[in-house]
KEBA-201718 format. One record per residue (C-alpha): x negated, y negated, z negated; residue in one letter. Coordinates in steps of 0.2 Angstrom, whole numbers, plus 2048, in hexadecimal, padded with zeros to 3 digits. Layout:
BEGIN
XYZA...
END
This chain:
BEGIN
851D108A5X85FD048A7X874D058A3X876D088B5X86BD168B7X871D1D8A7X884D1D8B0X87FD238BFX878D328B8X884D368ACX892D348BCX887D408C6X886D4E8B7X899D4B8B4X89ED4D8C7X892D5D8C8X896D658B9X8ABD628BEX8A6D6A8CFX89CD798C5X8AED7D8BAX8B9D7A8C9X8ADD898D5X8AED958C6X8C0D918C4X8C4D968D7X8B9DA78D5X8C3DAA8C7X8D3DA78CFX8CEDB08DCX8CADC08D2X8DBDBF8C8X8E3DBE8DAX8DBDCD8E1X8DEDD88D1X8F0DD08D4X8EFDD68E4X8E7DE78E4X8F5DEA8D4X903DE58E1X8FDDF18ECX8FEDFF8E0X90EDFB8DAX914DFC8EBX90CE0A8F0X912E148E0X921E0B8DCX92BE178E7X921E268E6X929E338DCX924E468D8X92EE548D4X925E628CCX92CE738D4X925E7E8C6X92EE8F8C4X93FE888CCX93CE948D9X944EA28CCX952E988C4X954EA88B8X945EA88B1X947E978ABX94CE9A899X943EA9895X933E9E89DX936E91890X938E99880X927EA5885X91EE93888X927E8A87BX91FE9B86EX90FE98877X90EE84874X914E87861X906E9385FX8FBE8986AX8FCE7A85DX8FEE8284EX8F0E8D854X8E2E80857X8E8E75849X8E6E8083EX8D4E86844X8D0E75841X8D7E7282FX8CEE8482AX8BCE7E832X8BEE6D829X8C4E74819X8B8E82817X8A4E7D811X89EE8D819X8A4E8982AX89DE7882CX88DE7E837X88CE79849X895E88850X8A3E84846X8A2E7184BX8A3E7485EX8AFE8085AX8BBE72852X8BAE69862X8BEE7886DX8CDE7A863X8D2E65865X8CFE67877X8DBE75879X8E9E6D870X8E7E5F879X8E8E6288BX8F6E72886X901E6287FX8FEE57890X904E6589BX90FE71890X91BE6688BX922E5F89CX921E718A2X92DE75894X938E65899X939E6B8ACX93FE7C8A6X94FE7889FX953E678AAX95AE658BBX94FE558BDX93EE5B8C1X938E498C6X927E428C0X921E308C4X911E2E8CFX908E258C0X90EE328B1X907E3F8BDX8F7E388C2X8F5E338ABX8F8E488A9X8EBE4E8B5X8DFE408B0X8E0E4789CX8E1E5A8A3X8D2E568AEX8C9E4D89CX8CCE5D893X8CBE6C8A0X8BBE658A6X8B4E61891X8B9E7388EX8ADE7889BX89DE72894X8A4E76881X8A2E86885X88FE8488EX88EE7C87CX893E88872X889E9587CX878E8A87AX87CE8A868X87DE9E867X86DE9D871X862E94862X86CE9C853X868EAD85AX857EAB862X851E9E856X85BEA0846X84DE9A83AX84BE89843X85FE89844X865E7C83BX859E7083EX859E74853X86CE71853X86BE5F848X87BE55846X874E49852X872E5585DX885E5E85CX88CE4E85BX882E4986DX888E59876X897E54872X89AE44876X890E49888X89FE5688BX8ABE49888X8A2E3E892X8A0E4989FX8B3E4C8A0X8B8E3C8A1X8ABE378AEX8B3E458B8X8C3E418B5X8C2E2C8BAX8B5E328CAX8C5E418CFX8D6E328CDX8CBE268D8X8CAE318E6X8DBE398E3X8E3E268E3X8DBE218F3X8E7E2C8FBX8F8E25901X908E2C8FAX91AE298FFX929E2E8F8X930E3D8F0X925E4C8F1X927E5D8EAX918E648E0X915E768E1X90FE768D0X915E768BEX907E6A8B9X903E5A8C2X8F2E648CBX8E3E5E8D5X8E9E668E6X8FBE678E3X8FCE538E2X8F1E518F1X8F9E5D8FBX909E528FAX8FCE41900X903E3890FX8F1E37915X8E3E43917X8DDE49907X8CEE5190DX8C0E45905X8C8E478F3X8C9E5A8F6X8B9E5B8F8X8B2E518E9X8BAE5C8DEX8B5E6A8E5X8A3E668E4X8A7E5F8D3X8ADE718CEX8A2E7A8D4X893E6F8CCX89EE708BCX89EE818BCX88EE858C1X886E7A8B6X88EE828A6X88EE938ACX87BE908ADX879E8A89CX885E99896X87DEA98A0X86BEA389EX870EA0889X877EB388AX868EBA893X85DEB4885X868EB9875X86AECB87FX855ECB880X854EC886DX862ED1867X85AEE086FX849EDF866X853EE0857X84DEF084DX860EF1842X871EF484DX87AEEC83FX870EDB845X875EDF858X889EE4852X889ED3848X881EC6858X88EED0865X89CECF858X897EBA855X895EB8868X8A4EC386FX8B1EB686BX8A7EA8874X8A4EB7883X8B8EBA884X8BBEA7885X8AFEA4892X8B4EB389DX8C7EAE89EX8C4E9A8A0X8B6E9B8AEX8BDEAA8B8X8CEE9F8BAX8C5E8F8BDX8BBE968C9X8CCE9E8D1X8D5E8C8D2X8C7E7E8D8X8B9E878DCX8C4E948EBX8CAE8B8F8X8DEE898F7X8EAE90903X8FDE8E905X901E9E901X8F7E9F8F2X901E938E9X909E9F8DCX8F6EA58D9X8F2E928D4X904E928C9X8FDEA18C0X8EDE9B8BEX8F2E8A8B6X8FDE908AAX8EEE9B8A3X8E1E8E8A3X8F0E8289DX8FCE8B890X8F4E9A88BX8DFE98888X8E5E8C87EX8EEE97873X8E1EA6877X8D3E9D86FX8D7E9C85EX8E0EAB85DX8CEEB3863X8C3EA585AX8CFEAD84BX8D1EBF84CX8BFEC4852X8B7EB9843X8B0EBF835X8AEEAE82DX8BDEA5833X8C8EB482AX8BFEB381BX8C1EA0818X8D3EA381DX8D5EB080FX8CDEA4804X8D6E95808X8E7E9F807X8E2EA67F5X8DCE957ECX8EDE8E7F5X8F7E9D7EBX8EBE9B7DBX8F1E897D9X
END
């Protein structure tokens, strides 16, 4: 090969590489330009959008009593759930799958109460109840994650009780640490997926100006009710997902407890029956309160005349239930009470 031929091939190859680089650069530039365009559209749509959380402003004489009440409840919630986590971590006797799940339940309760309650307390003592569009969407996003996670966390705990009662000899093998972590991770993952889906369809709506949200929390129905476009698809999506979540989790819970009851009725001694029922009573109480409220909120179509009911139900599942769970599991659970006494005695003796 001569020098001229070599130079021709070199320049041809160099030109081809330059063209490919230019095409790649143009594509990257287009992507950046499109993302910037979508970002600017989002900013143009949401920069002028402001929500006002109506909350309980219709009852001005109740603002201070409600503030003191909810502040007390939130304090009990924080102390109760964090104390439950610490007690379980510090007590080797409680290092079992049941209390491993209870630790995460307490964490979830603490989180979604903290997402909602501080803003509720603020709105009870200030005149300006405005919240930005981004702030409202983020509050709904995180609250949704923790509510969906708790839904399946309770189902996981029911399955754990089923294995413990119906197959006690193989309990530690069946509920291995790997399986426990998988069930917890699946609950959190599904909560995140559901939240992203709801946010996607919510952001496809058009919002404009300043709107009144007839609730104390940025709840889905209250947000889409003030959109300037048709919220039908977004409402249908959350209805379908909420119904699926409720049916699937309740099916796991009911199936587990049917087998538990059958196994308990075959026990020869009343002492064994009492011990099983006392262990499961706390879980059943939590399930009954939580799922009855969620069904009323998301699986039953909301009418304009039922906004007061929605507010009351929202108070229960965002404020009251996170406080009740640690109380239910501590007051009705002998192992937890014994662990608390042991920790108190050891701290006092030292």
